[in-house]
N, C-alpha and C positions, 0 to 999 in steps of 0.2 A: 507601321503595322505590324512588322517582326518584332518590335520592341515591346509592342502590347502583348503579343502572342507568350513572348519570353517572360514577361512580369505575370502574365495570368499564370502561366505553368510553374513557375517559382512560387506562387503565392498558394496555389493548389497543393502543392507537395509540402509545403511548410505547414499548411493546416492540417493536411492528413497526417504527417508526423507528430502532431500536438494532440490528435483524436485518439487517444488510446488508453485503454484500462489496464491494469496490472494482471497478468492470467497466473494462477497457481502453477508452480512448476511441480515436477515429479516428488522432488525432494520436498518441495513446500508441502505438499498433501501429506506427507508423514509427519508433518509438526502437528501437535496437540495444542489446544488452548485450555488452561483449567483454572477452575474457582479455586481451590485448596493449594497452599503453598506445598510445593514438592518436598519429600523427605528427605532426609539426611543420605540417602543412597545416590540422591542426584547432586550434580555439580552446577553450581550458578556458572554462566560463561560470561554473562555482562548483560546489557539492556542494548535494545535495537528498536528504531522508529521507522514505520511504515507510511507512506504519503502516497496520495494520489491528486494530482494537479487537476483542479475543476475547471480550468481556462480551456474550454473548447475539447474537454476529456470525452464526451459521448455518455458519461454517466447521467443516467436519466434521472436519478433522485438521489438525495442524501443517503439513503440506504446503499444505493449502490456505489456511490462513491467512497463509502466506509469499507465496504465489503472489498472494494478493490484495493484501498489502503491495509486491509487484515491481510490480504493476500501478499502483498509488498513485505509486508512484516514476517509473516509465514516463510517466503522465500528466504528472506535475510537471517532467520533465524536456522534454517537448514544450512544455509553457507556457514554460519558460524560453526557448525556442528552439533545444532541442538536439535530436539526433539519435543519439547514442550516450552510454551509460554505462558507464564504467570503473572497476575497484577495488570492484565491489560486495561488501559485507559484510552481515551479519545479525546479529540478535540471537538467541542460541541457547537452546534450553531449560534451564531451570534447575531444582533441585530444587521451587523455590516454585511455578513454572508446573506441576506437576502436580497441585495442588492449588487454585490460583488462577488464573484466565483472564488472563495478562498480555498486554500488545499486543506484536505482531510488528510489528520495525521491521526496514527495510533500508535503506542509503545508500548514495551512491556518486558519482563525480564526474561532471559532465554537460559534454559536448563538442558542437561543432558541426563537424562535418567536411564537406567537399565530398562529392557524391554521385557 
């Protein structure tokens, strides 16, 4: 009985740890996503990728999953010292994702631009 209780508790904790989405940090909120390549006054810092694990993530739709991956990307851009992301692209749904919850991923180029 005690072993079953311990196993059940461990399984519940494991599932709770897997069922989260990426929230936008305060610094991530300051990062803008733009459609036009930043000008010469901006410094390219590199590229970054954001992801959201869709295995028991709690994301209720593909939109929620991509939004969570975008939050992760914005948080990572802020951690790099960036405030602009350009050229954002994402992994689209595939035939396989209809049956298996694949991770959602987005990527882009991170820039630091003057305000």
